[in-house]
mmCIF file of the N, C-alpha and C atoms, coordinates in Angstrom:
data_MODEL
# 
_entry.id   MODEL 
# 
loop_
_atom_site.group_PDB 
_atom_site.id 
_atom_site.type_symbol 
_atom_site.label_atom_id 
_atom_site.label_alt_id 
_atom_site.label_comp_id 
_atom_site.label_asym_id 
_atom_site.label_entity_id 
_atom_site.label_seq_id 
_atom_site.pdbx_PDB_ins_code 
_atom_site.Cartn_x 
_atom_site.Cartn_y 
_atom_site.Cartn_z 
_atom_site.occupancy 
_atom_site.B_iso_or_equiv 
_atom_site.pdbx_formal_charge 
_atom_site.auth_seq_id 
_atom_site.auth_comp_id 
_atom_site.auth_asym_id 
_atom_site.auth_atom_id 
_atom_site.pdbx_PDB_model_num 
ATOM 1   N N  . MET A 1 1  ? 0.832   -1.175 0.000   1.00 0.00 ? 1  MET A N  1 
ATOM 2   C CA . MET A 1 1  ? 0.000   0.000  0.000   1.00 0.00 ? 1  MET A CA 1 
ATOM 3   C C  . MET A 1 1  ? 0.880   1.242  0.000   1.00 0.00 ? 1  MET A C  1 
ATOM 4   N N  . ILE A 1 2  ? 0.334   2.289  -0.568  1.00 0.00 ? 2  ILE A N  1 
ATOM 5   C CA . ILE A 1 2  ? 1.035   3.570  -0.557  1.00 0.00 ? 2  ILE A CA 1 
ATOM 6   C C  . ILE A 1 2  ? 0.308   4.502  0.403   1.00 0.00 ? 2  ILE A C  1 
ATOM 7   N N  . PHE A 1 3  ? 1.083   5.167  1.251   1.00 0.00 ? 3  PHE A N  1 
ATOM 8   C CA . PHE A 1 3  ? 0.531   6.104  2.219   1.00 0.00 ? 3  PHE A CA 1 
ATOM 9   C C  . PHE A 1 3  ? 1.046   7.501  1.920   1.00 0.00 ? 3  PHE A C  1 
ATOM 10  N N  . ILE A 1 4  ? 0.256   8.498  2.281   1.00 0.00 ? 4  ILE A N  1 
ATOM 11  C CA . ILE A 1 4  ? 0.628   9.895  2.100   1.00 0.00 ? 4  ILE A CA 1 
ATOM 12  C C  . ILE A 1 4  ? 0.584   10.572 3.460   1.00 0.00 ? 4  ILE A C  1 
ATOM 13  N N  . ALA A 1 5  ? 1.721   11.104 3.881   1.00 0.00 ? 5  ALA A N  1 
ATOM 14  C CA . ALA A 1 5  ? 1.792   11.870 5.123   1.00 0.00 ? 5  ALA A CA 1 
ATOM 15  C C  . ALA A 1 5  ? 1.787   13.344 4.744   1.00 0.00 ? 5  ALA A C  1 
ATOM 16  N N  . SER A 1 6  ? 0.709   14.036 5.079   1.00 0.00 ? 6  SER A N  1 
ATOM 17  C CA . SER A 1 6  ? 0.656   15.468 4.776   1.00 0.00 ? 6  SER A CA 1 
ATOM 18  C C  . SER A 1 6  ? 1.425   16.231 5.844   1.00 0.00 ? 6  SER A C  1 
ATOM 19  N N  . THR A 1 7  ? 1.991   17.357 5.428   1.00 0.00 ? 7  THR A N  1 
ATOM 20  C CA . THR A 1 7  ? 2.795   18.148 6.355   1.00 0.00 ? 7  THR A CA 1 
ATOM 21  C C  . THR A 1 7  ? 2.781   19.608 5.940   1.00 0.00 ? 7  THR A C  1 
ATOM 22  N N  . THR A 1 8  ? 3.237   20.458 6.814   1.00 0.00 ? 8  THR A N  1 
ATOM 23  C CA . THR A 1 8  ? 3.372   21.871 6.516   1.00 0.00 ? 8  THR A CA 1 
ATOM 24  C C  . THR A 1 8  ? 4.498   22.067 5.504   1.00 0.00 ? 8  THR A C  1 
ATOM 25  N N  . MET A 1 9  ? 4.276   22.978 4.563   1.00 0.00 ? 9  MET A N  1 
ATOM 26  C CA . MET A 1 9  ? 5.313   23.275 3.570   1.00 0.00 ? 9  MET A CA 1 
ATOM 27  C C  . MET A 1 9  ? 6.610   23.636 4.283   1.00 0.00 ? 9  MET A C  1 
ATOM 28  N N  . GLY A 1 10 ? 7.697   23.010 3.854   1.00 0.00 ? 10 GLY A N  1 
ATOM 29  C CA . GLY A 1 10 ? 8.999   23.256 4.450   1.00 0.00 ? 10 GLY A CA 1 
ATOM 30  C C  . GLY A 1 10 ? 9.452   22.171 5.410   1.00 0.00 ? 10 GLY A C  1 
ATOM 31  N N  . LEU A 1 11 ? 8.513   21.339 5.875   1.00 0.00 ? 11 LEU A N  1 
ATOM 32  C CA . LEU A 1 11 ? 8.861   20.263 6.813   1.00 0.00 ? 11 LEU A CA 1 
ATOM 33  C C  . LEU A 1 11 ? 8.949   18.899 6.142   1.00 0.00 ? 11 LEU A C  1 
ATOM 34  N N  . GLU A 1 12 ? 8.892   18.866 4.821   1.00 0.00 ? 12 GLU A N  1 
ATOM 35  C CA . GLU A 1 12 ? 8.906   17.590 4.108   1.00 0.00 ? 12 GLU A CA 1 
ATOM 36  C C  . GLU A 1 12 ? 10.166  16.785 4.399   1.00 0.00 ? 12 GLU A C  1 
ATOM 37  N N  . SER A 1 13 ? 11.310  17.448 4.450   1.00 0.00 ? 13 SER A N  1 
ATOM 38  C CA . SER A 1 13 ? 12.566  16.726 4.697   1.00 0.00 ? 13 SER A CA 1 
ATOM 39  C C  . SER A 1 13 ? 12.606  16.155 6.113   1.00 0.00 ? 13 SER A C  1 
ATOM 40  N N  . VAL A 1 14 ? 11.987  16.837 7.057   1.00 0.00 ? 14 VAL A N  1 
ATOM 41  C CA . VAL A 1 14 ? 11.928  16.333 8.433   1.00 0.00 ? 14 VAL A CA 1 
ATOM 42  C C  . VAL A 1 14 ? 11.058  15.080 8.487   1.00 0.00 ? 14 VAL A C  1 
ATOM 43  N N  . VAL A 1 15 ? 9.919   15.115 7.805   1.00 0.00 ? 15 VAL A N  1 
ATOM 44  C CA . VAL A 1 15 ? 9.031   13.942 7.764   1.00 0.00 ? 15 VAL A CA 1 
ATOM 45  C C  . VAL A 1 15 ? 9.730   12.787 7.054   1.00 0.00 ? 15 VAL A C  1 
ATOM 46  N N  . LYS A 1 16 ? 10.489  13.093 6.005   1.00 0.00 ? 16 LYS A N  1 
ATOM 47  C CA . LYS A 1 16 ? 11.246  12.041 5.310   1.00 0.00 ? 16 LYS A CA 1 
ATOM 48  C C  . LYS A 1 16 ? 12.225  11.369 6.265   1.00 0.00 ? 16 LYS A C  1 
ATOM 49  N N  . GLU A 1 17 ? 12.945  12.145 7.052   1.00 0.00 ? 17 GLU A N  1 
ATOM 50  C CA . GLU A 1 17 ? 13.892  11.582 8.019   1.00 0.00 ? 17 GLU A CA 1 
ATOM 51  C C  . GLU A 1 17 ? 13.171  10.743 9.073   1.00 0.00 ? 17 GLU A C  1 
ATOM 52  N N  . GLU A 1 18 ? 12.006  11.189 9.510   1.00 0.00 ? 18 GLU A N  1 
ATOM 53  C CA . GLU A 1 18 ? 11.218  10.397 10.463  1.00 0.00 ? 18 GLU A CA 1 
ATOM 54  C C  . GLU A 1 18 ? 10.797  9.075  9.829   1.00 0.00 ? 18 GLU A C  1 
ATOM 55  N N  . CYS A 1 19 ? 10.393  9.111  8.552   1.00 0.00 ? 19 CYS A N  1 
ATOM 56  C CA . CYS A 1 19 ? 10.000  7.888  7.842   1.00 0.00 ? 19 CYS A CA 1 
ATOM 57  C C  . CYS A 1 19 ? 11.179  6.933  7.704   1.00 0.00 ? 19 CYS A C  1 
ATOM 58  N N  . LEU A 1 20 ? 12.347  7.469  7.398   1.00 0.00 ? 20 LEU A N  1 
ATOM 59  C CA . LEU A 1 20 ? 13.544  6.629  7.307   1.00 0.00 ? 20 LEU A CA 1 
ATOM 60  C C  . LEU A 1 20 ? 13.848  5.976  8.653   1.00 0.00 ? 20 LEU A C  1 
ATOM 61  N N  . ALA A 1 21 ? 13.720  6.738  9.727   1.00 0.00 ? 21 ALA A N  1 
ATOM 62  C CA . ALA A 1 21 ? 13.999  6.209  11.066  1.00 0.00 ? 21 ALA A CA 1 
ATOM 63  C C  . ALA A 1 21 ? 13.015  5.107  11.452  1.00 0.00 ? 21 ALA A C  1 
ATOM 64  N N  . LEU A 1 22 ? 11.787  5.185  10.922  1.00 0.00 ? 22 LEU A N  1 
ATOM 65  C CA . LEU A 1 22 ? 10.784  4.158  11.219  1.00 0.00 ? 22 LEU A CA 1 
ATOM 66  C C  . LEU A 1 22 ? 10.893  2.952  10.290  1.00 0.00 ? 22 LEU A C  1 
ATOM 67  N N  . GLY A 1 23 ? 11.771  3.029  9.288   1.00 0.00 ? 23 GLY A N  1 
ATOM 68  C CA . GLY A 1 23 ? 12.007  1.894  8.406   1.00 0.00 ? 23 GLY A CA 1 
ATOM 69  C C  . GLY A 1 23 ? 11.057  1.777  7.235   1.00 0.00 ? 23 GLY A C  1 
ATOM 70  N N  . PHE A 1 24 ? 10.383  2.857  6.857   1.00 0.00 ? 24 PHE A N  1 
ATOM 71  C CA . PHE A 1 24 ? 9.466   2.810  5.726   1.00 0.00 ? 24 PHE A CA 1 
ATOM 72  C C  . PHE A 1 24 ? 10.248  2.733  4.422   1.00 0.00 ? 24 PHE A C  1 
ATOM 73  N N  . LYS A 1 25 ? 9.633   2.160  3.393   1.00 0.00 ? 25 LYS A N  1 
ATOM 74  C CA . LYS A 1 25 ? 10.287  1.920  2.103   1.00 0.00 ? 25 LYS A CA 1 
ATOM 75  C C  . LYS A 1 25 ? 9.761   2.873  1.033   1.00 0.00 ? 25 LYS A C  1 
ATOM 76  N N  . ASN A 1 26 ? 10.558  3.047  -0.017  1.00 0.00 ? 26 ASN A N  1 
ATOM 77  C CA . ASN A 1 26 ? 10.181  3.830  -1.204  1.00 0.00 ? 26 ASN A CA 1 
ATOM 78  C C  . ASN A 1 26 ? 9.602   5.196  -0.841  1.00 0.00 ? 26 ASN A C  1 
ATOM 79  N N  . ILE A 1 27 ? 10.365  5.972  -0.131  1.00 0.00 ? 27 ILE A N  1 
ATOM 80  C CA . ILE A 1 27 ? 9.921   7.287  0.329   1.00 0.00 ? 27 ILE A CA 1 
ATOM 81  C C  . ILE A 1 27 ? 10.125  8.303  -0.788  1.00 0.00 ? 27 ILE A C  1 
ATOM 82  N N  . LYS A 1 28 ? 9.065   9.058  -1.087  1.00 0.00 ? 28 LYS A N  1 
ATOM 83  C CA . LYS A 1 28 ? 9.118   10.104 -2.109  1.00 0.00 ? 28 LYS A CA 1 
ATOM 84  C C  . LYS A 1 28 ? 8.623   11.406 -1.484  1.00 0.00 ? 28 LYS A C  1 
ATOM 85  N N  . VAL A 1 29 ? 9.334   12.488 -1.762  1.00 0.00 ? 29 VAL A N  1 
ATOM 86  C CA . VAL A 1 29 ? 9.000   13.782 -1.174  1.00 0.00 ? 29 VAL A CA 1 
ATOM 87  C C  . VAL A 1 29 ? 8.388   14.696 -2.231  1.00 0.00 ? 29 VAL A C  1 
ATOM 88  N N  . PHE A 1 30 ? 7.271   15.323 -1.893  1.00 0.00 ? 30 PHE A N  1 
ATOM 89  C CA . PHE A 1 30 ? 6.591   16.298 -2.743  1.00 0.00 ? 30 PHE A CA 1 
ATOM 90  C C  . PHE A 1 30 ? 6.291   17.530 -1.897  1.00 0.00 ? 30 PHE A C  1 
ATOM 91  N N  . ASP A 1 31 ? 5.845   18.595 -2.532  1.00 0.00 ? 31 ASP A N  1 
ATOM 92  C CA . ASP A 1 31 ? 5.477   19.794 -1.784  1.00 0.00 ? 31 ASP A CA 1 
ATOM 93  C C  . ASP A 1 31 ? 4.295   19.494 -0.864  1.00 0.00 ? 31 ASP A C  1 
ATOM 94  N N  . GLY A 1 32 ? 4.491   19.617 0.435   1.00 0.00 ? 32 GLY A N  1 
ATOM 95  C CA . GLY A 1 32 ? 3.417   19.444 1.395   1.00 0.00 ? 32 GLY A CA 1 
ATOM 96  C C  . GLY A 1 32 ? 3.055   18.015 1.734   1.00 0.00 ? 32 GLY A C  1 
ATOM 97  N N  . ARG A 1 33 ? 3.807   17.044 1.199   1.00 0.00 ? 33 ARG A N  1 
ATOM 98  C CA . ARG A 1 33 ? 3.478   15.645 1.508   1.00 0.00 ? 33 ARG A CA 1 
ATOM 99  C C  . ARG A 1 33 ? 4.681   14.742 1.276   1.00 0.00 ? 33 ARG A C  1 
ATOM 100 N N  . VAL A 1 34 ? 4.630   13.593 1.925   1.00 0.00 ? 34 VAL A N  1 
ATOM 101 C CA . VAL A 1 34 ? 5.646   12.558 1.757   1.00 0.00 ? 34 VAL A CA 1 
ATOM 102 C C  . VAL A 1 34 ? 4.911   11.244 1.534   1.00 0.00 ? 34 VAL A C  1 
ATOM 103 N N  . GLU A 1 35 ? 5.260   10.527 0.467   1.00 0.00 ? 35 GLU A N  1 
ATOM 104 C CA . GLU A 1 35 ? 4.645   9.230  0.178   1.00 0.00 ? 35 GLU A CA 1 
ATOM 105 C C  . GLU A 1 35 ? 5.615   8.122  0.553   1.00 0.00 ? 35 GLU A C  1 
ATOM 106 N N  . PHE A 1 36 ? 5.065   7.023  1.055   1.00 0.00 ? 36 PHE A N  1 
ATOM 107 C CA . PHE A 1 36 ? 5.888   5.862  1.384   1.00 0.00 ? 36 PHE A CA 1 
ATOM 108 C C  . PHE A 1 36 ? 5.039   4.611  1.279   1.00 0.00 ? 36 PHE A C  1 
ATOM 109 N N  . GLU A 1 37 ? 5.705   3.463  1.209   1.00 0.00 ? 37 GLU A N  1 
ATOM 110 C CA . GLU A 1 37 ? 5.008   2.182  1.099   1.00 0.00 ? 37 GLU A CA 1 
ATOM 111 C C  . GLU A 1 37 ? 5.083   1.430  2.413   1.00 0.00 ? 37 GLU A C  1 
ATOM 112 N N  . GLY A 1 38 ? 4.058   0.621  2.652   1.00 0.00 ? 38 GLY A N  1 
ATOM 113 C CA . GLY A 1 38 ? 4.045   -0.194 3.852   1.00 0.00 ? 38 GLY A CA 1 
ATOM 114 C C  . GLY A 1 38 ? 2.769   -1.001 3.954   1.00 0.00 ? 38 GLY A C  1 
ATOM 115 N N  . ASP A 1 39 ? 2.588   -1.623 5.104   1.00 0.00 ? 39 ASP A N  1 
ATOM 116 C CA . ASP A 1 39 ? 1.372   -2.383 5.377   1.00 0.00 ? 39 ASP A CA 1 
ATOM 117 C C  . ASP A 1 39 ? 0.591   -1.670 6.482   1.00 0.00 ? 39 ASP A C  1 
ATOM 118 N N  . PHE A 1 40 ? -0.454  -2.325 6.997   1.00 0.00 ? 40 PHE A N  1 
ATOM 119 C CA . PHE A 1 40 ? -1.279  -1.674 8.016   1.00 0.00 ? 40 PHE A CA 1 
ATOM 120 C C  . PHE A 1 40 ? -0.508  -1.409 9.305   1.00 0.00 ? 40 PHE A C  1 
ATOM 121 N N  . ARG A 1 41 ? 0.459   -2.238 9.618   1.00 0.00 ? 41 ARG A N  1 
ATOM 122 C CA . ARG A 1 41 ? 1.289   -1.969 10.805  1.00 0.00 ? 41 ARG A CA 1 
ATOM 123 C C  . ARG A 1 41 ? 2.061   -0.661 10.631  1.00 0.00 ? 41 ARG A C  1 
ATOM 124 N N  . ASP A 1 42 ? 2.551   -0.432 9.410   1.00 0.00 ? 42 ASP A N  1 
ATOM 125 C CA . ASP A 1 42 ? 3.260   0.816  9.135   1.00 0.00 ? 42 ASP A CA 1 
ATOM 126 C C  . ASP A 1 42 ? 2.317   2.015  9.215   1.00 0.00 ? 42 ASP A C  1 
ATOM 127 N N  . LEU A 1 43 ? 1.072   1.824  8.805   1.00 0.00 ? 43 LEU A N  1 
ATOM 128 C CA . LEU A 1 43 ? 0.083   2.895  8.924   1.00 0.00 ? 43 LEU A CA 1 
ATOM 129 C C  . LEU A 1 43 ? -0.117  3.285  10.383  1.00 0.00 ? 43 LEU A C  1 
ATOM 130 N N  . VAL A 1 44 ? -0.225  2.289  11.245  1.00 0.00 ? 44 VAL A N  1 
ATOM 131 C CA . VAL A 1 44 ? -0.385  2.552  12.676  1.00 0.00 ? 44 VAL A CA 1 
ATOM 132 C C  . VAL A 1 44 ? 0.861   3.240  13.226  1.00 0.00 ? 44 VAL A C  1 
ATOM 133 N N  . LYS A 1 45 ? 2.040   2.732  12.861  1.00 0.00 ? 45 LYS A N  1 
ATOM 134 C CA . LYS A 1 45 ? 3.295   3.351  13.313  1.00 0.00 ? 45 LYS A CA 1 
ATOM 135 C C  . LYS A 1 45 ? 3.381   4.804  12.866  1.00 0.00 ? 45 LYS A C  1 
ATOM 136 N N  . ALA A 1 46 ? 3.001   5.065  11.623  1.00 0.00 ? 46 ALA A N  1 
ATOM 137 C CA . ALA A 1 46 ? 3.067   6.430  11.099  1.00 0.00 ? 46 ALA A CA 1 
ATOM 138 C C  . ALA A 1 46 ? 2.142   7.357  11.878  1.00 0.00 ? 46 ALA A C  1 
ATOM 139 N N  . ASN A 1 47 ? 0.933   6.907  12.151  1.00 0.00 ? 47 ASN A N  1 
ATOM 140 C CA . ASN A 1 47 ? -0.012  7.743  12.895  1.00 0.00 ? 47 ASN A CA 1 
ATOM 141 C C  . ASN A 1 47 ? 0.452   8.015  14.320  1.00 0.00 ? 47 ASN A C  1 
ATOM 142 N N  . ILE A 1 48 ? 1.154   7.082  14.905  1.00 0.00 ? 48 ILE A N  1 
ATOM 143 C CA . ILE A 1 48 ? 1.606   7.260  16.291  1.00 0.00 ? 48 ILE A CA 1 
ATOM 144 C C  . ILE A 1 48 ? 2.909   8.050  16.367  1.00 0.00 ? 48 ILE A C  1 
ATOM 145 N N  . TYR A 1 49 ? 3.878   7.730  15.508  1.00 0.00 ? 49 TYR A N  1 
ATOM 146 C CA . TYR A 1 49 ? 5.236   8.232  15.694  1.00 0.00 ? 49 TYR A CA 1 
ATOM 147 C C  . TYR A 1 49 ? 5.660   9.391  14.793  1.00 0.00 ? 49 TYR A C  1 
ATOM 148 N N  . LEU A 1 50 ? 4.944   9.682  13.717  1.00 0.00 ? 50 LEU A N  1 
ATOM 149 C CA . LEU A 1 50 ? 5.328   10.830 12.890  1.00 0.00 ? 50 LEU A CA 1 
ATOM 150 C C  . LEU A 1 50 ? 4.910   12.110 13.604  1.00 0.00 ? 50 LEU A C  1 
ATOM 151 N N  . ARG A 1 51 ? 5.885   12.878 14.043  1.00 0.00 ? 51 ARG A N  1 
ATOM 152 C CA . ARG A 1 51 ? 5.614   14.072 14.837  1.00 0.00 ? 51 ARG A CA 1 
ATOM 153 C C  . ARG A 1 51 ? 5.368   15.311 13.991  1.00 0.00 ? 51 ARG A C  1 
ATOM 154 N N  . CYS A 1 52 ? 5.949   15.370 12.806  1.00 0.00 ? 52 CYS A N  1 
ATOM 155 C CA . CYS A 1 52 ? 5.836   16.572 11.977  1.00 0.00 ? 52 CYS A CA 1 
ATOM 156 C C  . CYS A 1 52 ? 4.819   16.419 10.850  1.00 0.00 ? 52 CYS A C  1 
ATOM 157 N N  . SER A 1 53 ? 4.074   15.340 10.854  1.00 0.00 ? 53 SER A N  1 
ATOM 158 C CA . SER A 1 53 ? 3.038   15.108 9.858   1.00 0.00 ? 53 SER A CA 1 
ATOM 159 C C  . SER A 1 53 ? 1.679   15.476 10.452  1.00 0.00 ? 53 SER A C  1 
ATOM 160 N N  . ASP A 1 54 ? 0.825   16.077 9.619   1.00 0.00 ? 54 ASP A N  1 
ATOM 161 C CA . ASP A 1 54 ? -0.520  16.434 10.074  1.00 0.00 ? 54 ASP A CA 1 
ATOM 162 C C  . ASP A 1 54 ? -1.441  15.217 10.087  1.00 0.00 ? 54 ASP A C  1 
ATOM 163 N N  . ARG A 1 55 ? -1.478  14.516 8.954   1.00 0.00 ? 55 ARG A N  1 
ATOM 164 C CA . ARG A 1 55 ? -2.352  13.353 8.800   1.00 0.00 ? 55 ARG A CA 1 
ATOM 165 C C  . ARG A 1 55 ? -1.655  12.319 7.926   1.00 0.00 ? 55 ARG A C  1 
ATOM 166 N N  . VAL A 1 56 ? -2.138  11.076 8.009   1.00 0.00 ? 56 VAL A N  1 
ATOM 167 C CA . VAL A 1 56 ? -1.624  10.016 7.144   1.00 0.00 ? 56 VAL A CA 1 
ATOM 168 C C  . VAL A 1 56 ? -2.816  9.429  6.391   1.00 0.00 ? 56 VAL A C  1 
ATOM 169 N N  . PHE A 1 57 ? -2.726  9.442  5.076   1.00 0.00 ? 57 PHE A N  1 
ATOM 170 C CA . PHE A 1 57 ? -3.797  8.965  4.211   1.00 0.00 ? 57 PHE A CA 1 
ATOM 171 C C  . PHE A 1 57 ? -3.364  7.693  3.489   1.00 0.00 ? 57 PHE A C  1 
ATOM 172 N N  . ILE A 1 58 ? -4.341  6.893  3.061   1.00 0.00 ? 58 ILE A N  1 
ATOM 173 C CA . ILE A 1 58 ? -4.095  5.739  2.199   1.00 0.00 ? 58 ILE A CA 1 
ATOM 174 C C  . ILE A 1 58 ? -4.363  6.185  0.762   1.00 0.00 ? 58 ILE A C  1 
ATOM 175 N N  . LYS A 1 59 ? -3.381  5.998  -0.110  1.00 0.00 ? 59 LYS A N  1 
ATOM 176 C CA . LYS A 1 59 ? -3.557  6.357  -1.520  1.00 0.00 ? 59 LYS A CA 1 
ATOM 177 C C  . LYS A 1 59 ? -4.323  5.231  -2.195  1.00 0.00 ? 59 LYS A C  1 
ATOM 178 N N  . MET A 1 60 ? -5.547  5.527  -2.611  1.00 0.00 ? 60 MET A N  1 
ATOM 179 C CA . MET A 1 60 ? -6.409  4.494  -3.174  1.00 0.00 ? 60 MET A CA 1 
ATOM 180 C C  . MET A 1 60 ? -6.313  4.414  -4.692  1.00 0.00 ? 60 MET A C  1 
ATOM 181 N N  . ALA A 1 61 ? -6.020  5.535  -5.337  1.00 0.00 ? 61 ALA A N  1 
ATOM 182 C CA . ALA A 1 61 ? -5.907  5.556  -6.799  1.00 0.00 ? 61 ALA A CA 1 
ATOM 183 C C  . ALA A 1 61 ? -5.246  6.858  -7.219  1.00 0.00 ? 61 ALA A C  1 
ATOM 184 N N  . GLU A 1 62 ? -4.802  6.866  -8.456  1.00 0.00 ? 62 GLU A N  1 
ATOM 185 C CA . GLU A 1 62 ? -4.237  8.082  -9.036  1.00 0.00 ? 62 GLU A CA 1 
ATOM 186 C C  . GLU A 1 62 ? -4.600  8.096  -10.507 1.00 0.00 ? 62 GLU A C  1 
ATOM 187 N N  . PHE A 1 63 ? -5.164  9.201  -10.960 1.00 0.00 ? 63 PHE A N  1 
ATOM 188 C CA . PHE A 1 63 ? -5.522  9.329  -12.364 1.00 0.00 ? 63 PHE A CA 1 
ATOM 189 C C  . PHE A 1 63 ? -5.528  10.802 -12.748 1.00 0.00 ? 63 PHE A C  1 
ATOM 190 N N  . LYS A 1 64 ? -5.485  11.047 -14.052 1.00 0.00 ? 64 LYS A N  1 
ATOM 191 C CA . LYS A 1 64 ? -5.486  12.406 -14.570 1.00 0.00 ? 64 LYS A CA 1 
ATOM 192 C C  . LYS A 1 64 ? -6.815  12.659 -15.262 1.00 0.00 ? 64 LYS A C  1 
ATOM 193 N N  . ALA A 1 65 ? -7.486  13.718 -14.857 1.00 0.00 ? 65 ALA A N  1 
ATOM 194 C CA . ALA A 1 65 ? -8.750  14.108 -15.469 1.00 0.00 ? 65 ALA A CA 1 
ATOM 195 C C  . ALA A 1 65 ? -8.620  15.554 -15.931 1.00 0.00 ? 65 ALA A C  1 
ATOM 196 N N  . LEU A 1 66 ? -8.848  15.784 -17.209 1.00 0.00 ? 66 LEU A N  1 
ATOM 197 C CA . LEU A 1 66 ? -8.719  17.136 -17.756 1.00 0.00 ? 66 LEU A CA 1 
ATOM 198 C C  . LEU A 1 66 ? -10.038 17.893 -17.768 1.00 0.00 ? 66 LEU A C  1 
ATOM 199 N N  . THR A 1 67 ? -11.147 17.167 -17.658 1.00 0.00 ? 67 THR A N  1 
ATOM 200 C CA . THR A 1 67 ? -12.459 17.815 -17.620 1.00 0.00 ? 67 THR A CA 1 
ATOM 201 C C  . THR A 1 67 ? -13.249 17.278 -16.436 1.00 0.00 ? 67 THR A C  1 
ATOM 202 N N  . TYR A 1 68 ? -14.294 18.008 -16.093 1.00 0.00 ? 68 TYR A N  1 
ATOM 203 C CA . TYR A 1 68 ? -15.147 17.586 -14.985 1.00 0.00 ? 68 TYR A CA 1 
ATOM 204 C C  . TYR A 1 68 ? -15.831 16.256 -15.308 1.00 0.00 ? 68 TYR A C  1 
ATOM 205 N N  . GLU A 1 69 ? -16.212 16.064 -16.561 1.00 0.00 ? 69 GLU A N  1 
ATOM 206 C CA . GLU A 1 69 ? -16.862 14.818 -16.965 1.00 0.00 ? 69 GLU A CA 1 
ATOM 207 C C  . GLU A 1 69 ? -15.921 13.627 -16.799 1.00 0.00 ? 69 GLU A C  1 
ATOM 208 N N  . GLU A 1 70 ? -14.653 13.810 -17.167 1.00 0.00 ? 70 GLU A N  1 
ATOM 209 C CA . GLU A 1 70 ? -13.662 12.743 -16.973 1.00 0.00 ? 70 GLU A CA 1 
ATOM 210 C C  . GLU A 1 70 ? -13.500 12.410 -15.494 1.00 0.00 ? 70 GLU A C  1 
ATOM 211 N N  . LEU A 1 71 ? -13.473 13.444 -14.674 1.00 0.00 ? 71 LEU A N  1 
ATOM 212 C CA . LEU A 1 71 ? -13.342 13.243 -13.234 1.00 0.00 ? 71 LEU A CA 1 
ATOM 213 C C  . LEU A 1 71 ? -14.505 12.416 -12.697 1.00 0.00 ? 71 LEU A C  1 
ATOM 214 N N  . LEU A 1 72 ? -15.727 12.755 -13.084 1.00 0.00 ? 72 LEU A N  1 
ATOM 215 C CA . LEU A 1 72 ? -16.894 12.004 -12.620 1.00 0.00 ? 72 LEU A CA 1 
ATOM 216 C C  . LEU A 1 72 ? -16.859 10.558 -13.102 1.00 0.00 ? 72 LEU A C  1 
ATOM 217 N N  . LYS A 1 73 ? -16.472 10.356 -14.365 1.00 0.00 ? 73 LYS A N  1 
ATOM 218 C CA . LYS A 1 73 ? -16.406 9.001  -14.922 1.00 0.00 ? 73 LYS A CA 1 
ATOM 219 C C  . LYS A 1 73 ? -15.387 8.147  -14.165 1.00 0.00 ? 73 LYS A C  1 
ATOM 220 N N  . LEU A 1 74 ? -14.194 8.689  -13.942 1.00 0.00 ? 74 LEU A N  1 
ATOM 221 C CA . LEU A 1 74 ? -13.148 7.939  -13.243 1.00 0.00 ? 74 LEU A CA 1 
ATOM 222 C C  . LEU A 1 74 ? -13.501 7.725  -11.776 1.00 0.00 ? 74 LEU A C  1 
ATOM 223 N N  . GLN A 1 75 ? -14.161 8.693  -11.182 1.00 0.00 ? 75 GLN A N  1 
ATOM 224 C CA . GLN A 1 75 ? -14.583 8.558  -9.786  1.00 0.00 ? 75 GLN A CA 1 
ATOM 225 C C  . GLN A 1 75 ? -15.618 7.444  -9.647  1.00 0.00 ? 75 GLN A C  1 
ATOM 226 N N  . LYS A 1 76 ? -16.534 7.341  -10.595 1.00 0.00 ? 76 LYS A N  1 
ATOM 227 C CA . LYS A 1 76 ? -17.535 6.270  -10.550 1.00 0.00 ? 76 LYS A CA 1 
ATOM 228 C C  . LYS A 1 76 ? -16.875 4.906  -10.716 1.00 0.00 ? 76 LYS A C  1 
ATOM 229 N N  . LEU A 1 77 ? -15.889 4.813  -11.603 1.00 0.00 ? 77 LEU A N  1 
ATOM 230 C CA . LEU A 1 77 ? -15.154 3.556  -11.761 1.00 0.00 ? 77 LEU A CA 1 
ATOM 231 C C  . LEU A 1 77 ? -14.435 3.183  -10.472 1.00 0.00 ? 77 LEU A C  1 
ATOM 232 N N  . LEU A 1 78 ? -13.858 4.158  -9.828  1.00 0.00 ? 78 LEU A N  1 
ATOM 233 C CA . LEU A 1 78 ? -13.155 3.925  -8.568  1.00 0.00 ? 78 LEU A CA 1 
ATOM 234 C C  . LEU A 1 78 ? -14.124 3.457  -7.491  1.00 0.00 ? 78 LEU A C  1 
ATOM 235 N N  . ASN A 1 79 ? -15.271 4.085  -7.392  1.00 0.00 ? 79 ASN A N  1 
ATOM 236 C CA . ASN A 1 79 ? -16.261 3.669  -6.396  1.00 0.00 ? 79 ASN A CA 1 
ATOM 237 C C  . ASN A 1 79 ? -16.708 2.234  -6.620  1.00 0.00 ? 79 ASN A C  1 
ATOM 238 N N  . GLY A 1 80 ? -16.829 1.820  -7.873  1.00 0.00 ? 80 GLY A N  1 
ATOM 239 C CA . GLY A 1 80 ? -17.217 0.449  -8.161  1.00 0.00 ? 80 GLY A CA 1 
ATOM 240 C C  . GLY A 1 80 ? -16.178 -0.553 -7.702  1.00 0.00 ? 80 GLY A C  1 
ATOM 241 N N  . LYS A 1 81 ? -14.909 -0.194 -7.781  1.00 0.00 ? 81 LYS A N  1 
ATOM 242 C CA . LYS A 1 81 ? -13.842 -1.100 -7.362  1.00 0.00 ? 81 LYS A CA 1 
ATOM 243 C C  . LYS A 1 81 ? -13.721 -1.165 -5.847  1.00 0.00 ? 81 LYS A C  1 
ATOM 244 N N  . ILE A 1 82 ? -13.996 -0.064 -5.176  1.00 0.00 ? 82 ILE A N  1 
ATOM 245 C CA . ILE A 1 82 ? -13.859 -0.029 -3.719  1.00 0.00 ? 82 ILE A CA 1 
ATOM 246 C C  . ILE A 1 82 ? -14.992 -0.783 -3.049  1.00 0.00 ? 82 ILE A C  1 
ATOM 247 N N  . LEU A 1 83 ? -16.209 -0.571 -3.531  1.00 0.00 ? 83 LEU A N  1 
ATOM 248 C CA . LEU A 1 83 ? -17.367 -1.218 -2.915  1.00 0.00 ? 83 LEU A CA 1 
ATOM 249 C C  . LEU A 1 83 ? -17.372 -2.673 -3.279  1.00 0.00 ? 83 LEU A C  1 
# 
């Protein structure tokens, strides 16, 4: 699973170091967030031990939509897979 730890702009490198210390894999840094891979145990660890992260999300899908209609179509497909 891929997780997203949101953070205040400028603290991404601190969250990355915290993720490294916790042993998370495939850490990627973006503006305002840090992505990493793990299992549900890692999700629990992240929520408890990441001090500079605001929230930890589960990345369920990623897609590009250029119009509102595309967004609705892809969102409906995603809902069908989740349910």
